[in-house]
C-alpha positions in Angstrom: -72.2 -85.2 70.6 -72.1 -87.5 73.6 -72.3 -91.1 72.6 -73.4 -93.7 75.1 -73.7 -96.3 72.4 -76.7 -98.5 71.4 -77.1 -101.0 74.2 -77.0 -99.6 77.8 -77.6 -102.4 80.3 -79.4 -101.3 83.5 -77.3 -103.5 85.8 -78.6 -105.6 88.7 -77.0 -105.4 92.1 -75.8 -108.8 93.4 -76.1 -109.5 97.1 -74.5 -111.8 99.5 -76.5 -114.2 101.7 -76.5 -111.7 104.5 -78.0 -109.0 102.3 -74.8 -107.0 101.8 -73.6 -106.0 98.3 -71.5 -108.7 96.6 -68.9 -106.5 95.0 -66.9 -109.5 93.7 -69.8 -110.8 91.6 -70.6 -107.2 90.6 -67.1 -107.0 89.1 -67.4 -110.3 87.2 -70.9 -109.5 85.9 -69.9 -106.0 84.7 -66.9 -107.5 82.9 -69.1 -110.1 81.3 -71.7 -107.6 80.1 -69.0 -105.3 78.7 -67.8 -108.2 76.6 -71.2 -109.3 75.5 -72.9 -106.4 73.7 -73.2 -103.7 76.3 -71.8 -100.3 75.4 -72.6 -98.5 78.7 -73.5 -100.0 82.1 -76.1 -98.1 84.0 -75.4 -98.6 87.7 -77.8 -98.1 90.6 -81.0 -97.5 88.6 -84.3 -99.2 89.1 -82.9 -102.6 88.1 -80.1 -102.1 90.5 -82.5 -101.9 93.5 -81.4 -98.3 94.1 -84.2 -97.4 96.5 -82.7 -99.9 99.1 -79.0 -99.0 98.6 -77.2 -96.5 100.7 -75.2 -93.8 99.0 -72.0 -95.3 100.3 -72.9 -98.6 98.6 -73.8 -96.8 95.4 -70.5 -95.0 95.2 -68.6 -98.2 95.9 -70.6 -99.8 93.1 -69.8 -97.0 90.7 -66.1 -97.4 91.4 -66.0 -101.2 91.3 -67.9 -101.2 87.9 -65.7 -98.4 86.5 -62.5 -100.3 87.4 -63.9 -103.6 86.0 -64.8 -102.3 82.6 -62.1 -99.6 82.1 -61.6 -99.1 78.4 -64.2 -101.7 77.5 -67.5 -100.0 78.3 -68.8 -96.7 79.8 -70.4 -96.3 83.2 -73.5 -94.2 83.9 -74.4 -93.5 87.5 -77.9 -93.4 88.8 -77.7 -90.4 91.0 -81.2 -89.1 90.8 -83.5 -88.4 93.8 -86.8 -86.9 94.7 -84.8 -84.4 96.6 -83.1 -81.9 94.3 -80.4 -81.0 96.9 -79.6 -84.7 97.4 -79.4 -85.3 93.6 -77.0 -82.4 93.2 -74.7 -83.6 95.9 -74.6 -87.2 94.5 -74.2 -86.0 90.9 -71.3 -83.7 91.8 -69.6 -86.6 93.6 -70.1 -88.9 90.6 -68.7 -86.2 88.3 -65.4 -86.2 90.2 -65.1 -90.0 89.6 -64.8 -89.6 85.9 -67.9 -91.5 84.9 -69.5 -91.2 81.5 -72.8 -89.7 82.6 -75.6 -89.6 85.2 -79.1 -91.0 85.0 -81.6 -88.6 86.6 -85.0 -90.1 87.4 -88.2 -88.0 87.5 -88.8 -87.1 91.2 -91.1 -89.8 92.7 -93.9 -89.4 95.2 -93.8 -85.6 95.5 -95.5 -85.1 92.1 -94.0 -81.8 91.0 -95.6 -79.9 88.2 -93.8 -79.6 84.9 -92.2 -76.2 85.9 -90.9 -77.9 89.1 -89.5 -80.8 87.0 -87.8 -78.3 84.7 -86.2 -76.5 87.6 -85.2 -79.7 89.3 -83.3 -81.1 86.3 -81.9 -77.7 85.4 -80.4 -77.2 88.9 -78.8 -80.7 88.8 -77.3 -80.2 85.3 -75.9 -76.7 86.0 -74.4 -77.9 89.3 -72.4 -80.6 87.4 -72.0 -78.9 84.0 -69.2 -81.2 82.8 -71.2 -84.4 83.3 -73.6 -85.6 80.6 -77.1 -86.1 81.9 -79.7 -88.6 80.8 -83.3 -87.8 81.9 -85.3 -90.9 83.0 -89.1 -90.7 82.4 -90.9 -93.7 84.0 -94.4 -92.5 85.0 -95.4 -96.0 86.0 -93.0 -95.8 88.9 -92.8 -92.0 89.6 -96.5 -91.1 89.2 -95.5 -88.1 87.1 -95.0 -87.9 83.3 -92.1 -85.7 82.0 -93.8 -84.1 79.0 -92.2 -83.7 75.6 -92.4 -79.9 75.9 -90.5 -80.0 79.2 -87.9 -82.4 77.7 -87.4 -80.1 74.8 -86.8 -77.2 77.2 -84.3 -79.2 79.1 -82.5 -80.3 75.9 -81.4 -76.7 75.5 -79.1 -77.2 78.5 -75.8 -78.2 77.0 -75.1 -81.3 79.3 -78.7 -82.6 79.1 -78.0 -84.9 76.2 -80.5 -87.8 76.3 -83.7 -89.3 77.7 -84.6 -92.8 78.8 -88.2 -92.8 77.7 -90.1 -95.4 79.6 -93.7 -94.1 79.3 -94.5 -96.9 76.9 -96.1 -94.3 74.6 -94.7 -94.1 71.1 -96.7 -91.0 70.3 -95.0 -89.3 73.2 -91.6 -90.5 71.9 -92.5 -89.2 68.4 -93.3 -85.8 69.9 -90.0 -85.7 71.8 -88.2 -86.4 68.6 -90.1 -83.6 66.8 -89.2 -81.1 69.5 -85.6 -81.9 70.3 -82.4 -81.4 68.3 -81.2 -84.4 66.2 -78.2 -84.8 68.5 -80.4 -85.3 71.6 -80.6 -89.1 72.1 -83.8 -90.9 72.8 -83.4 -94.4 74.4 -86.2 -96.9 74.9 -86.8 -97.7 78.5 -88.7 -100.9 77.4 -86.9 -103.7 75.6 -90.0 -104.6 73.7 -90.2 -101.1 72.2 -86.6 -100.7 71.1 -87.2 -101.5 67.5 -90.4 -99.4 67.1 -88.5 -96.5 68.8 -85.6 -96.8 66.4 -88.1 -96.3 63.5 -89.0 -92.9 64.9 -85.5 -91.7 65.6 -84.4 -93.5 68.7 -80.8 -94.2 69.5 -81.0 -97.5 71.4 -82.2 -99.0 74.6 -81.5 -98.9 78.3 -82.1 -102.6 78.7 -82.9 -105.3 81.2 -82.6 -108.1 78.7 -79.1 -106.9 78.0 -78.0 -109.1 80.9 -79.0 -112.1 78.7 -79.0 -111.1 75.1 -76.8 -108.0 74.8 -75.1 -109.2 71.7 -78.4 -110.0 70.0 -79.7 -106.5 70.8 -76.6 -105.0 69.2 -77.2 -107.1 66.1 -80.8 -106.0 65.9 -80.0 -102.3 66.2 -77.1 -102.5 63.9 -79.2 -104.3 61.3 -81.8 -101.6 61.5 -79.2 -98.9 61.1 -77.8 -100.7 58.0 -81.2 -100.8 56.4 -81.7 -104.5 57.1 -85.1 -104.0 58.6 -86.4 -107.6 58.0 -83.4 -108.9 59.9 -84.0 -106.5 62.7 -87.7 -107.5 62.9 -86.7 -111.2 63.0 -84.4 -110.6 66.0 -87.1 -108.5 67.7 -89.7 -111.2 67.3 -87.4 -114.0 68.4 -86.6 -112.1 71.6 -90.1 -110.8 72.2 -91.1 -113.6 74.6 -88.0 -112.9 76.7 -88.7 -109.2 76.8 -92.2 -109.9 78.2 -91.1 -112.7 80.6 -88.6 -110.3 82.3 -91.6 -108.2 83.3 -94.1 -110.8 84.5 -93.5 -109.5 88.0 -91.7 -106.4 89.3 -88.3 -105.7 87.8 -85.6 -106.8 88.7 -87.1 -109.9 90.3 -87.3 -111.9 86.9 -83.9 -110.8 85.5 -82.2 -111.9 88.8 -83.9 -115.2 88.6 -82.9 -115.6 85.0 -79.3 -114.9 85.9 -79.5 -117.5 88.6 -80.8 -120.0 86.1 -77.6 -119.3 84.1 -75.5 -120.0 87.2 -74.8 -116.5 88.4 -74.6 -116.1 92.2 -76.5 -112.8 92.3 -78.2 -113.5 95.6 -81.7 -112.5 96.6 -83.4 -109.1 97.0 -83.8 -106.4 99.7 -87.2 -106.0 101.1 -89.8 -104.9 100.1 -88.8 -106.9 96.9 -88.9 -110.6 97.5 -88.4 -114.0 95.9 -90.9 -114.9 93.1 -93.3 -117.8 93.2 -92.6 -121.0 91.2 -94.7 -119.9 88.2 -92.3 -117.1 87.5 -89.3 -119.4 87.5 -91.1 -121.9 85.3 -92.0 -119.2 82.7 -88.4 -118.0 82.7 -87.0 -121.5 82.4 -89.3 -122.3 79.4 -88.6 -119.0 77.6 -84.9 -119.2 78.2 -84.8 -122.9 77.0 -86.5 -121.9 73.8 -83.8 -119.3 73.2 -81.0 -121.6 74.2 -80.0 -119.3 77.1 -79.8 -122.1 79.8 -76.4 -123.6 80.6 -76.0 -127.4 80.0 
């Protein structure tokens, strides 16, 4: 069984003032996350602003993060695409780098039917059969929902080992759990649904909040696993306002602002993402102060 751990942090991509990738801060942040609750770093996913990164930048990021956390955390590469051929090429290249796995998003914009989704992921998995694949279902961004029955079909492929389920639908997650083998891992794609998902057989979370509270997320999941459900609930409820604040506008805008409030030089955003208004910063500052997440 492939084990990516409990807390997978979907890492932001820091930028310099001129808009180029800041690899030095990337290295520092990756090292920090690996030492503060993160088991696996997911690089160049949604939170990493992958739509505006070039492939050259992405592969440099994979290498920088891999070197930074060697032996301390795993690295998963976001190599999905709405072009099957492009995803195959990128995933094969990632496989040669010795990374722990690949995150494969549901193709966006072209709205393939379920049979097309199945053939897309099957082709990618078979072209890189030594690399563990995590499916990524996020219909709010892709406009297409990867159904439990399709996920169950894909789970029969040996290196399709997990799903990041970000539909926000716990009934759908329950159906995925019913239809897939016990060693097929289901990860929450929403921080606020991590604890409920654990209750129906989930493994952990691909987290945005992991940038700020990775160790507390570990404590919550481990408490649940140990049967200390009330402790897990207390941690969940304590962090709930943060989970929601990090999505008051488009991710990753809030989490980048939160990191800036902690003193991280993560830079701005690439258009079409943009700086938030003052109300977003004010909300983040208030919630982070309540959780003692602001530096003195």
